[in-house]
N, C-alpha and C positions, 0 to 999 in steps of 0.2 A: 933499238928493237931487237930483242934476243931470239925470238922465235916467230914463226908464221902463225898468225891467228886469222883463220878463215872468216870468222864473223866480223872482226875489226876491218879486214880488207873489204868485205862486201858493204859494210856501213859507210866506209870511206868512199867507195866507188859510187854508191847511191847518192851520198851527200854531194860529191863532185858533180854528178849529172844534174842534180837539182839546183844547187847554189851557184855553180860556176858556169855550167852549160845552159842553165835556164829551162831544163826539161820539166814537164809536168809530172805529177805522180803517175798518171795513166801511161804516159810515154815511157817512163822508167820501168813500170811494171811489164810492159810489152818487151822492152829491151832485155831485161834480166830474167824474165819468166816467173816473176812473183805476182801475187795479187796486189791490187791497189792498196788495200788496207795494210798489207805487210810492209809495203814501201813507206807508208805513213808512220808505222811503228818504228821502222829502222831509222828514219830521219829524226824521230823523237829521241831514240836511244843514242844516236850520233851526237846530239846536243848534250845529253846526260853524261856521256863518256868523255866529253871535252874535245871530240873530233871537230865539232863545229862550234865556233864562238861568234856571236853576233856583236859586232862593234859598229855602232852608229856614229857617223861623223856628219859634219855640216853645221851651218849657222843656226839651224832651227832645233838642234838636238836638245839644248837646254830649255828651250821654250816648250817642247813636247813633254819633257820630264816634269816641268813645273805644272803644266796642264793636268797631268795625271795625278801628281801629288796633291794639288789643290782640290781637284775633284773628289779625291778620296777623303781628304780632311774636312771638306765643307758639305759634301752631299749634294752639291749643285749638279744640275743635269748636264751642264757643259761649261768648260772653261777654255777660253781661247787666249793664248799669250802671243803677242806680237813682239818682235825684236825692238828694244829701245834704240833710239837714234843718238846721234852725237850731241843733240840739243833738244830742248823741249818741243820746238816746232816740228822737227823731224820725227820725234816720238809720237806726237799727235797724229801726224800723217800716217805713220805705220799702223797705229791702232785704228785710225779712221778707215784705212783700207781693209783691215781685218773685219771691222764691224760691217762695212758695206758688203764684203764678200759673204759674210754669214747671212745678212739680210737678203741678199740677192738669191741665195740658195734655199732659205727656209720658208719664204713666203708661199702660201698655198692659195688655191682658188677660194674666193670670197672671204679671205682673211680681213679682220678689222684690226688695224695697227694703230695703237696709241703712240703719239709722238710728244715728248717733252722738248726742252731746249737746253742748250749748254754751249759754252764757248768752243768745245771741240767738235760740235756737230757739223760745222762748216767744212771740216776735214773729211767727213763722210760723203758729203754731197757729190763731189766729182765722180765717185766710183759707183753710185747707185745706178742700176740698170732699169730699163723700161719693163714694167710688169703689167701693162694695161690689159693683156689677155686674161689675167687672173681675176679681174673684177674686185680689186682691193679697195677698201675704204680706210682712210686715215682719220684719226680723231686727235684734236689738240688736247693735250693733258694739262697744260699750264697757260696762264694768261701771259700777256706780253708786258713790255715796259715802254714808257713814253719816250725816253731818250736814254741812249747809252752809247759810249764810244767803243765799247767792247763787243757787243753782240746785238743783232737785230733778230730776236727769237722768232717772231711770227713770220718773218720773211724766210728764215731757214726752214721752218716747218712747212711753209707753203711751197718752197723750192723742192724739198724732198718729196712732197706729194706730187708735184708736177713731174719730177724725174721718174717716179714710179708709174705714172699714168693712172693715178688713183683718184677716186672721188674723195674730196676733203670735207670733213665736218669741222670747220674752223670758224672762230668768232673773235673779233677784236675786243678783248676784255683785259683788264690789268691783272697782274699776279695777285696783288693785294689791293683791296678797296679801303676807303677811309672809315667806313662804318658797316655794322651789320645791316642797317636799313638799306644802304646802297647795294649790298650784296643781294638782299632779298628782292630789291627792285630789278636787278640784273637777271636774277634767276626766273623772273616772270616773263622775260623775253623768250619767245619761242625758239630762236636760234641758239641762245645760250643754253636753254633747257634741253634742246636736242643734243647739243655737244656733251653736256653732263650725263644725260641718260645713255648716250651711245658708249660711254666708257665701260659700262657694265657688259657690253657686247664685245669688247676687245678680246681678241684671241692672242695677241702679242702686244708688247709695249717696248719701245726703245727710249731709254732714259739715260741721263747723265747723273753724276752725283757731285754735290758741291761741298766745299770746305766751310767750316764755321769760323775760321780765322778771318777777321775783318779784311785784312790785306789780300786774302786769297779767295774770298767768297764772291762768286759770280752775282749772287743776289745783292750783295752790298755794292759791288762795283757797278752794277746796273742801276743803282740808286733806288732799289725797291725798299731797302731799309737804310737808315743812316749808320755811320760808323759806330756811333754811341750805342744805338739799339743793337747792332750786331755784336758789340763787345759784351753787352749784358746777356744776350742769348748764349754766347760762347761761355761766359762765366757761369751760366746756369746749368752747364753740363752738355751743351750741344757740341757734337764733333763734326756734323755735316748736315746736308739736307738732300732729300729726294723729292723731286717736283715741288720744292718749296716748303715741305714739311721738315722741320729741324728735328734731328734724332740724336739720342745719347749713344754712349759706347755700346749699348746692347741693342741698338736699333729701335728703341721705343721713342715715340713722338714726345718732344719736349712741350710743356704747356707754356705758350707765349701769348702775348696780347694780339699777335697776328692771326692766331688760329681761327678765330671766328670770322675773320675778314678775308680768309684765303679763298681764291677762286679756283683752286685745284680740287680734283676729286678727293673724297675722304680716303684716308689711308687703308681702311678695310676694303674699300672698293678696288683700289689699286692692287692690293695684295691678292685679290681673287682672280686677277688676270692670269690665264694659264701659263703664259711664258713671258716673264719679265726680263728684258735684256738691259744690262747696264754696261755702258761703254765709258771708260775713264782712263786716265794716265797720269803719271808723275807721283813721286813719293809723298807729296803734300796730301794725296788722297788715301794714304795708308789707313788712318783712323776711320774716315768716313766709309771706306770700302769694307773694312772688317765689320763695322757697325751694320751696314746694309746686309751683309751675309748673315750676321747673327739675328737680325730682325726679320729675315725671310722676305726682303724686298727684291730679291734677285734670284733668277733661275739660270740665266746664261750670263756669265761674266767675261767681258772682253777688255783686257788690260795689257800693259807693256811688261816686258821681261823684268825690269828693275823693280817695279811695284809688285809683281807676282812673287819675286824672290823675297821681298820684305814681308809680304803677307805669309808666305810659306814658313818663314822663320818664326813668325809671331804665333801662328796657330799650333 
């Protein structure tokens, strides 16, 4: 430093008071005899001059950077990135905690929350808080499965409802029925009809996203479709599914023999829900997640850091 620069000294002094001593703009203004607006301008100039450099550190820095990058690239209203764990199980727990934390904070009075099911939803359950004072209603978005060693979907939906202290509009119906006639008969049931009609009142929906690879598909592993059927669906261009609707790389619904027998709400009804929250994890979900973004199936995306990084590179 070759000569005394009064302005640089004052900017440094003001920056020290604010960033090191933790003083507010108003406190600094009183101390140095400037207006509050001048203190604000000086702090901005201190950053421009290189006097102040912001260097964020910590385990969540990369997550925050990915959140901002993905939000800008996708136009989603919110992206939440949780740290990836040492294995898939711990990654699911990390994302589950993040999803529960978001849900606990975003729910409002008289919200109607649509709930799908997925293998990862049981990781959300322990962290859900009671919200009985809000008068929330939950609505089942997907039918269940008769037997599965991997997931008990209706039980998980029921447990989330109970943890929230919500009123549940739930009905025991399959994901897919054997024929259109059976579907028509089920829709004539008042309870099933109420459940389907209530979907149009949903203010939010919490959903997972499935893979279309037979070995990785929750729907296939839950015996909703056979491996052979799943292979044909995958070969027809499906990359994943959202509440049972198989979608291609652009997020468009694939025409499958299952479609007319599905007991899930119609895609256009789901897409009209104001806030669609998708929670998923693992690199196997790369293609399905990108497809869901492109198809506007999601508004709030909650994923792990590794998956977020892969999506960020792809987009």
